[in-house]
C-alpha positions in Angstrom: -43.3 19.7 -1.9 -40.0 21.6 -1.5 -40.1 20.8 2.2 -40.7 17.1 1.6 -37.9 17.0 -1.0 -35.4 18.4 1.4 -36.3 15.8 4.0 -36.0 13.0 1.5 -32.5 14.2 0.7 -31.7 14.3 4.4 -32.9 10.7 4.8 -30.4 9.6 2.2 -27.5 11.6 3.6 -28.3 10.2 7.0 -28.1 6.7 5.8 -31.7 5.9 6.6 -31.8 2.9 4.2 -29.5 1.4 1.7 -32.3 1.5 -0.8 -31.8 5.3 -1.2 -29.7 4.3 -4.1 -33.0 3.9 -5.9 -32.9 7.7 -6.4 -30.4 7.0 -9.1 -32.8 4.8 -10.9 -35.4 7.6 -11.4 -32.7 9.6 -13.3 -33.4 12.6 -11.0 -31.2 14.8 -8.8 -32.1 13.6 -5.2 -32.6 17.2 -4.2 -35.4 17.3 -6.7 -36.9 13.8 -6.1 -40.6 13.9 -6.1 -42.7 12.3 -3.4 -44.2 9.7 -5.6 -40.7 8.5 -6.7 -39.5 7.4 -3.3 -40.6 4.3 -1.2 -42.7 5.4 1.7 -41.1 2.7 3.9 -37.7 4.5 3.8 -39.1 7.1 6.1 -41.1 4.6 8.2 -38.1 2.4 8.8 -36.0 5.3 9.8 -38.6 6.3 12.3 -38.7 2.8 13.8 -35.0 2.4 13.9 -34.3 5.8 15.4 -37.0 5.3 18.1 -34.8 2.5 19.5 -32.8 5.4 21.0 -29.1 5.8 20.5 -26.8 5.4 23.6 -27.1 9.2 24.2 -30.9 9.5 24.7 -31.3 5.9 25.9 -29.2 6.5 28.9 -30.9 9.9 29.6 -34.5 9.0 28.9 -34.9 5.2 29.1 -32.5 4.6 32.0 -32.5 7.9 34.0 -36.1 8.7 33.6 -38.4 5.8 32.7 -36.6 3.1 34.6 -36.1 5.4 37.6 -39.8 6.3 37.7 -40.9 2.7 37.2 -38.5 1.5 39.9 -37.0 -1.0 37.5 -33.8 -0.1 39.2 -32.7 2.3 41.8 -31.6 5.7 40.7 -32.3 9.0 42.4 -33.5 10.9 39.4 -37.1 11.1 38.2 -38.2 8.9 41.1 -37.6 11.9 43.4 -38.9 14.5 41.0 -35.5 15.4 39.6 -35.0 16.3 35.9 -32.5 17.6 33.4 -33.6 20.3 31.0 -30.8 19.2 28.6 -32.0 15.6 28.7 -35.6 16.6 28.1 -34.6 19.0 25.3 -32.7 16.3 23.4 -35.5 13.9 23.7 -38.3 16.3 22.8 -36.6 18.4 20.1 -34.2 16.0 18.5 -35.7 12.6 19.0 -39.4 12.0 19.6 -40.6 14.8 17.3 -38.2 13.7 14.6 -39.5 10.1 14.8 -43.0 11.4 14.5 -42.1 13.6 11.6 -40.6 10.6 9.7 -43.7 8.5 10.4 -45.8 11.4 9.0 -43.5 11.7 6.0 -44.1 8.0 5.3 -47.8 8.6 5.3 -47.4 11.6 3.0 -45.2 9.7 0.6 -47.7 6.9 0.4 -50.5 9.4 -0.2 -48.5 11.0 -3.0 -47.9 7.6 -4.7 -51.5 6.6 -4.3 -52.7 9.9 -5.8 -50.2 9.8 -8.7 -50.6 6.1 -9.5 -46.8 5.8 -9.5 -46.1 3.0 -7.1 -42.3 2.7 -7.8 -42.4 -1.0 -8.7 -45.1 -2.1 -6.2 -48.9 -2.3 -6.4 -51.5 0.0 -4.9 -52.4 -2.4 -2.1 -48.9 -2.7 -0.8 -48.4 1.1 -0.8 -51.7 1.4 1.0 -50.6 -1.2 3.6 -47.4 0.8 4.2 -49.5 3.9 4.8 -51.7 2.1 7.4 -48.7 0.6 9.1 -47.2 4.1 9.3 -50.4 5.4 10.9 -50.2 2.6 13.5 -46.6 3.4 14.2 -47.4 7.1 14.4 -50.1 6.3 17.0 -47.6 4.5 19.1 -45.2 7.4 18.9 -48.0 9.8 19.8 -48.8 7.7 22.9 -45.1 7.8 23.9 -45.2 11.6 23.6 -48.4 12.2 25.4 -47.7 9.7 28.2 -44.4 11.5 28.9 -45.5 15.1 28.6 -49.2 15.0 29.3 -50.4 16.7 26.2 -49.5 16.2 22.6 -50.3 16.6 18.9 -52.9 14.8 16.9 -50.9 15.1 13.7 -47.3 16.3 13.1 -46.8 19.0 10.5 -43.4 18.5 9.0 -41.0 21.4 9.9 -43.3 23.0 12.5 -43.8 22.8 16.2 -46.5 20.5 17.6 -50.0 21.8 17.6 -50.9 20.8 21.2 -54.2 19.2 22.0 -55.6 18.0 25.4 -54.6 14.6 26.6 -58.3 13.5 26.1 -58.4 14.7 22.5 -55.1 12.9 21.8 -56.4 9.7 23.2 -59.6 10.0 21.1 -57.4 10.5 18.0 -55.1 7.6 18.7 -57.9 5.1 19.4 -59.6 6.1 16.2 -56.4 5.9 14.2 -55.6 2.4 15.4 -59.0 1.1 14.6 -59.3 2.7 11.2 -55.7 1.9 10.1 -56.0 -1.8 11.1 -59.3 -2.1 9.2 -57.7 -0.9 6.0 -54.8 -3.4 5.9 -54.9 -6.2 3.3 -53.1 -9.1 5.1 -52.9 -11.2 2.0 -50.1 -9.1 0.6 -46.6 -10.6 1.0 -43.5 -8.4 0.7 -40.4 -9.4 -1.2 -37.0 -9.8 0.4 -36.0 -6.2 -0.3 -39.2 -4.8 1.0 -38.9 -6.8 4.2 -35.8 -4.8 5.1 -37.9 -1.7 5.2 -39.6 -2.7 8.4 -37.3 -3.4 11.3 -40.1 -4.7 13.5 -42.3 -7.1 11.5 -40.6 -7.2 8.0 -44.0 -6.2 6.7 -45.9 -9.2 8.0 -49.1 -7.2 7.8 -51.2 -9.7 9.9 -48.8 -8.9 12.8 -49.3 -5.2 12.3 -53.0 -5.7 12.7 -52.5 -7.7 15.9 -50.2 -4.9 17.2 -52.8 -2.3 16.4 -55.5 -4.1 18.2 -53.4 -4.9 21.3 -52.1 -1.3 21.3 -55.7 -0.1 21.2 -56.5 -2.3 24.2 -53.5 -0.7 26.0 -54.7 2.8 25.3 -58.3 2.0 26.1 -57.3 0.6 29.5 -55.4 3.8 30.2 -58.8 5.5 30.4 -60.2 3.0 33.0 -60.2 5.5 35.9 -61.0 8.7 34.1 -63.5 7.6 31.4 -64.6 4.0 32.1 -67.4 4.1 29.5 -65.1 4.9 26.6 -62.5 2.5 28.0 -64.9 -0.4 28.1 -66.3 0.3 24.6 -62.9 0.7 22.9 -61.4 -2.2 24.8 -64.2 -4.7 24.0 -64.2 -3.7 20.3 -60.4 -4.1 20.1 -60.5 -7.4 22.0 -62.7 -9.0 19.2 -59.8 -8.7 16.7 -56.6 -10.6 16.2 -54.2 -9.9 19.1 -50.6 -10.4 20.2 -51.1 -13.6 22.3 -48.2 -15.6 20.9 -44.4 -15.1 21.4 -44.1 -15.2 17.6 -46.1 -11.9 17.4 -44.2 -9.9 20.0 -43.4 -6.4 18.7 -39.6 -6.2 19.0 -36.6 -4.8 17.2 -33.2 -6.4 17.1 -30.4 -4.5 18.8 -26.9 -4.4 17.4 -23.5 -4.1 19.1 -22.8 -0.7 17.6 -22.9 2.9 18.7 -26.0 4.0 16.9 -29.8 3.9 17.3 -29.8 0.1 17.4 -27.5 -0.2 20.4 -29.1 -1.7 23.4 -31.1 0.8 25.5 -29.5 -0.4 28.7 -26.0 -1.2 27.3 -24.0 1.6 28.9 -21.7 -0.4 31.1 -21.3 2.3 33.7 -25.0 2.4 34.5 -25.4 0.4 37.7 -29.1 -0.5 37.3 -29.2 -2.3 40.7 -32.4 -3.9 42.2 -34.7 -1.3 43.8 -36.4 -1.8 47.1 -39.7 -1.9 45.2 -38.5 -4.9 43.2 -37.1 -6.5 46.3 -40.4 -6.3 48.2 -42.4 -7.5 45.2 -40.3 -10.5 44.3 -39.1 -11.7 47.7 -41.3 -14.7 48.7 -43.6 -14.3 45.7 -44.6 -17.6 44.3 -43.1 -19.7 47.1 -40.7 -21.6 44.8 -37.7 -22.5 47.0 -34.5 -20.8 46.0 -32.6 -24.0 46.5 -34.5 -25.6 43.6 -33.7 -22.6 41.4 -30.0 -22.1 42.3 -28.7 -25.6 42.5 -25.0 -25.0 42.0 -22.8 -25.7 45.0 -21.6 -22.1 45.2 -25.0 -21.0 46.3 -25.8 -23.4 49.1 -24.1 -21.7 52.0 -26.0 -18.5 51.2 -29.5 -19.8 50.8 -31.7 -19.3 53.9 -33.6 -22.4 55.0 -35.9 -20.2 57.1 -38.8 -18.7 55.1 -39.6 -16.5 58.0 -36.2 -14.8 58.2 -35.9 -11.0 57.6 -32.1 -10.5 57.8 -29.8 -8.3 59.7 -31.3 -5.2 61.3 -29.3 -1.9 61.0 -31.7 0.9 62.1 -28.9 3.3 62.6 -27.6 3.0 59.1 -30.7 2.7 56.9 -33.3 5.4 56.8 -36.6 4.5 58.4 -38.6 7.5 57.0 -40.7 5.4 54.7 -43.7 3.1 54.5 -41.3 0.4 53.1 -42.1 -2.6 55.3 -38.6 -4.0 54.9 -36.9 -0.8 56.0 -33.8 -1.1 58.1 -33.0 -4.7 57.1 -30.1 -6.2 55.1 -30.6 -9.7 53.8 -27.2 -11.5 54.5 -27.7 -14.1 51.8 -30.4 -15.3 49.5 -34.0 -15.6 50.9 -35.7 -18.9 51.1 -37.9 -18.0 48.2 -37.7 -15.4 45.4 -39.7 -15.1 42.2 -37.8 -17.4 39.7 -37.5 -14.5 37.2 -35.4 -12.5 39.6 -32.2 -14.5 39.0 -32.8 -14.4 35.2 -33.1 -10.6 35.2 -30.4 -9.8 37.8 -27.2 -11.3 39.0 -26.0 -11.5 42.6 -23.0 -9.6 43.8 -19.8 -11.5 43.0 -21.6 -14.4 41.3 -19.0 -14.4 38.6 -20.0 -17.9 37.3 -23.5 -16.8 36.6 -24.5 -16.8 32.9 -25.8 -13.2 33.2 -22.9 -11.8 35.3 -21.3 -8.5 34.2 -17.6 -8.3 34.4 -17.7 -4.5 34.4 -19.3 -4.5 37.9 -16.6 -6.8 39.2 -13.7 -4.6 38.1 -15.7 -1.5 39.2 -15.9 -2.4 42.9 -12.8 -4.5 43.3 -10.5 -1.8 41.8 -12.0 0.7 44.1 -12.0 -1.3 47.3 -9.5 -4.1 47.0 -12.0 -6.5 48.6 -15.8 -6.5 48.8 -16.4 -5.9 52.5 -18.5 -3.0 53.5 -18.4 -1.3 56.9 -20.9 0.5 59.0 -19.4 3.4 60.9 -20.4 4.4 64.4 -22.9 7.2 64.1 -21.0 9.0 66.8 -17.6 8.6 65.3 -15.9 9.5 62.0 -13.8 6.3 61.7 -14.9 3.7 64.2 -16.5 0.8 62.3 -19.0 -1.1 64.4 -20.2 -3.7 61.9 -19.2 -5.3 58.6 -21.1 -7.1 55.9 -20.0 -9.1 52.9 -22.4 -8.4 50.0 -21.4 -11.5 48.0 -24.4 -13.6 47.0 -26.9 -11.3 48.9 -30.3 -10.4 47.6 -31.3 -6.9 48.6 -32.9 -3.7 47.2 -31.7 -0.1 47.3 -34.1 2.4 48.8 -35.1 5.4 46.7 -34.3 8.8 48.0 -31.4 7.8 50.3 -29.2 10.5 51.7 -28.2 12.2 55.0 -26.2 11.2 58.1 -27.1 7.5 58.1 -26.1 7.2 54.4 -22.8 8.9 55.1 -21.9 6.2 57.7 -23.2 3.3 55.6 -20.4 2.0 53.3 -22.8 -0.7 51.9 -24.3 2.1 49.9 -21.9 5.0 50.2 -18.9 3.1 48.7 -20.7 1.8 45.6 -24.1 0.2 45.5 -22.8 -1.8 42.5 -20.8 -4.2 44.5 -23.5 -4.5 47.2 -26.7 -5.1 45.3 -27.9 -7.4 42.6 -27.7 -5.7 39.2 -29.1 -6.0 35.7 -28.0 -9.1 33.8 -25.4 -9.1 31.1 -27.8 -10.0 28.3 -29.5 -6.6 28.7 -26.2 -4.7 29.0 -25.0 -5.9 25.6 -26.6 -5.0 22.3 -27.4 -8.5 21.1 -31.0 -8.8 22.3 -34.3 -7.6 21.0 -35.9 -4.5 22.4 -39.5 -5.3 23.3 -42.2 -2.8 22.6 -45.2 -5.1 23.2 -45.1 -8.6 24.6 -47.7 -11.3 24.4 -47.8 -11.3 28.2 -49.1 -7.7 28.2 -52.1 -8.6 26.0 -53.0 -11.4 28.4 -52.8 -9.2 31.5 -54.9 -6.5 29.7 -57.5 -9.2 29.0 -57.3 -10.3 32.6 -57.9 -6.8 33.9 -60.7 -6.2 31.5 -62.4 -9.4 32.6 -62.0 -8.5 36.3 -63.7 -5.2 35.5 -66.6 -7.1 34.0 -65.9 -6.3 30.4 -66.2 -8.7 27.6 -62.6 -9.8 27.1 -63.1 -13.1 25.3 -61.4 -15.0 28.2 -62.1 -15.4 31.8 -59.8 -13.4 34.1 -58.0 -16.4 35.6 -57.2 -18.0 32.2 -55.8 -14.7 30.9 -53.9 -14.1 34.1 -52.4 -17.6 34.0 -51.5 -17.3 30.3 -49.8 -13.9 31.0 -47.6 -15.5 33.8 -46.8 -18.5 31.6 -45.8 -16.2 28.7 -43.5 -14.2 31.0 -41.9 -17.4 32.4 -41.3 -18.6 28.8 -39.6 -15.3 27.9 -37.4 -15.5 31.0 -36.5 -19.2 30.5 -37.9 -20.5 33.8 -41.1 -22.3 32.7 -40.2 -25.4 34.8 -41.3 -23.5 37.9 -44.5 -22.0 36.7 -47.0 -24.7 37.8 -45.8 -24.6 41.4 -45.6 -20.8 41.2 -49.2 -20.4 40.1 -50.5 -22.3 43.1 -48.7 -20.4 45.7 -50.5 -18.6 48.6 -47.2 -17.2 50.0 -47.3 -13.4 50.5 -44.5 -11.3 49.2 -43.1 -8.5 51.4 -46.1 -6.2 50.5 -48.8 -8.8 51.1 -49.6 -10.1 47.6 -49.7 -13.8 46.6 -49.8 -15.5 43.2 -52.7 -17.9 43.3 -55.6 -16.1 41.6 -58.3 -17.4 43.8 -56.4 -16.7 47.0 -57.6 -13.2 47.8 -57.4 -13.3 51.6 -55.6 -10.2 52.9 -52.4 -10.7 54.8 -52.5 -10.2 58.6 -51.7 -6.7 59.7 -48.5 -8.0 61.4 -46.6 -11.2 61.6 -43.8 -12.3 63.9 -40.6 -13.0 62.0 -37.0 -13.9 62.8 -34.1 -11.5 62.5 -30.6 -10.8 63.8 -29.5 -7.6 65.4 -26.8 -6.5 63.0 -24.7 -4.8 65.6 -24.7 -7.4 68.4 -25.3 -10.6 66.3 -28.2 -11.6 68.7 -31.1 -13.4 67.2 -34.6 -12.3 68.0 -38.2 -11.8 66.9 -39.4 -8.8 64.9 -43.0 -7.7 64.4 -43.2 -7.3 60.7 -45.9 -4.9 59.5 -47.5 -5.2 56.1 -48.5 -2.0 54.3 -51.9 -0.6 55.3 -54.1 -1.0 52.3 -56.1 2.2 53.0 -52.9 4.2 53.1 -51.6 3.1 49.7 -52.3 5.0 46.5 -54.5 2.1 45.4 -56.4 2.2 48.7 -58.5 -0.9 48.3 -56.5 -4.1 49.1 -53.1 -5.7 49.1 -54.1 -9.0 47.6 -57.2 -8.6 45.4 -57.3 -9.8 41.8 -56.4 -6.5 40.3 -53.4 -6.1 42.5 -52.3 -9.6 41.5 -52.7 -8.8 37.8 -50.8 -5.6 37.9 -48.0 -7.0 40.1 -47.5 -9.8 37.6 -47.7 -7.4 34.6 -45.1 -5.2 36.3 -42.6 -8.0 36.7 -43.3 -9.3 33.2 -42.6 -5.9 31.7 -39.1 -5.8 33.1 -36.7 -4.6 31.8 -37.8 -3.3 28.4 -41.2 -1.6 29.2 -40.6 0.8 32.1 -42.8 3.5 30.5 -45.8 1.2 30.5 -45.1 0.0 34.1 -44.9 3.7 35.2 -48.1 4.4 33.4 -49.9 1.6 35.2 -48.7 3.0 38.6 -49.8 6.5 37.6 -53.2 5.1 36.6 -53.9 2.8 39.5 -51.3 3.2 42.2 -50.3 -0.4 41.5 -48.1 -2.2 42.3 -46.9 -1.0 45.7 -44.2 1.7 45.4 -42.9 2.7 48.8 -42.6 6.4 49.6 -39.0 7.6 49.0 -36.8 7.2 52.1 -34.4 10.0 53.0 -33.3 12.1 56.0 -32.9 15.4 54.1 -35.4 17.4 52.0 -36.0 16.2 48.5 -35.7 19.5 46.7 -37.9 18.5 43.7 -40.6 16.9 45.9 -41.7 19.8 48.1 -44.4 17.9 50.0 -42.0 15.2 51.2 -40.7 15.4 54.7 -39.4 12.9 57.2 -42.8 12.2 58.7 -45.0 12.3 55.5 -45.1 8.5 55.2 -47.1 8.3 58.5 -50.2 9.8 56.9 -50.1 7.5 53.8 -49.2 7.7 50.1 -50.3 10.5 47.9 -49.8 11.5 44.3 -47.5 14.3 45.1 -44.9 11.9 46.3 -44.6 10.1 42.9 -43.4 11.5 39.5 -46.1 12.0 37.0 -44.5 13.2 33.8 -41.5 14.7 32.0 -41.2 18.4 32.2 -41.1 20.3 28.9 -37.7 21.7 28.0 -37.2 25.4 28.3 -36.4 25.5 24.6 -40.0 24.8 23.8 -41.2 27.8 25.9 -38.6 30.0 24.1 -39.3 28.8 20.6 -43.1 28.7 20.9 -44.3 30.6 24.0 -47.9 30.6 22.8 -48.0 26.9 22.2 -46.2 26.2 25.5 -48.8 28.2 27.4 -51.6 26.3 25.6 -50.0 23.0 26.7 -49.7 24.3 30.3 -53.3 25.2 30.4 -54.2 21.7 29.2 -52.1 20.4 32.1 -54.2 22.5 34.6 -52.0 25.5 34.8 -48.9 24.1 36.4 -46.0 22.3 34.7 -43.7 20.2 36.9 -42.6 16.6 37.1 -45.3 16.1 39.7 -48.2 17.5 37.7 -50.7 14.7 37.1 -51.8 14.1 33.5 -55.5 13.6 32.6 -55.8 9.8 32.7 -53.6 9.4 35.8 -54.9 8.6 39.3 -55.8 11.8 41.1 
């Protein structure tokens, strides 16, 4: 009890909730407050709020690690196997374990009140509901922990290091907890206005917590699809029978605030470039076939939109690395393609498009102060100063290749000056702190149901209906529903050979003749464009089958708030298509990479698999650390696959 009392006192000193003033009402020194005298939701709400990540860890974990690995933007960090021991130490020791301990504290406080019969002004059913909600939230935090590090605890003992269990055991525990906790919630209970402030997510709308638990259970069950399909099917089908997050009203989200604390936007650090990656460029270009001219109708765009759907752009093979299976390698799109997924221009703004609603003025000052004008030169590879070509990035839709570096990069001022002024970048609405951070969207439930149906599981909906509803939900969220009907009927292939129409599963041709311009001479010509070879991808089966369509759409819908989940899908399935990093010099944290490795096809060792444990854990608990490493198979790097991931 002494340990719990100390933590309760810490909650109040840390300003967890204003209701800590209730301590005064029990006529007791806060240091001596008993567990049954404190509302359990104080600790629960602190856990939920803190898990939004302050600017410190949000930049280092959400942006540098999760978004890098998921290719939600280009950043040569985790995507090339790099890591920071300091970043991982802060996240592991000061953040995720602290959030888990506060969720555990909420459960313990509720148990103490239920045991004593002292409900501090509320009835037994409400306190029990808070306990079950805390269990559901703890299950989410456990999933975040294990999906980052590969092993985890099945219960957090306050004040002690985690007792590591295998990934399989942790998943068994989480699935059981979600089912049991949801079954014990009384959804007829309505909180009062004060109690609502103790739940930053759902304001104790308990029916929504049940929906979240069931949808989360489907997410975790699907994670086992490749390693334990029997359990995956059983758990998924059972969860799918319950109430689910299938409406925008039920999205699990927490409001961000324009302050420097845990509620600040996770992508709000203005100096983070967060430019479009080559992965996003390939996935969204041509996808859906909706003409760009019908999306961007203002006069300022018209001179930049290409009227040729078969146009690749300017070819600069001496200035962009070709050491990759990226089918668009070497090209620079000198304008806006004929067709781009309509969500692209909602998520990202084009360079110098200062009149766009989502334009960030920080980027404008960043590149203009440095360069005076936004013109980028390409220097003669055989000269230190002789510029042989120029480009104007304004209004150009391109993606930055991962892993760039070497002689070509040094001569390429498109990238070497500042990628910010050259490439589309994350929209202003996500750079501020006036949005809602999404933890689980209605679109994700629909795409899970679609995948389950494709696998032959009983999902309650046919695959095409669920797939369609998922896309529609994403278009609603992004404010472009006027294009969705046309989009859903498109048989146009994106740059990696995937189309939208669900029944259109014909594979793209191996090659197609496309138009291009030699960037050095200005001469127009024909280029043999080669789609990825399906058998050489991590997925290995197809480029345009139904599962590829589902995961491609799920990936786009998850942007930008759910990179951890998108990364997990890629680790699980090898979907959607992530090109092999392109560089000309060794990637020091990816030992199997070399300039010719792309020729033999994709393999797991070329993609990050997990966060590495901080060295502080090994120092503080060498026995526990060694136990964790053994559960990982005996090695512990960012490239060590975890149990459920594709091997």
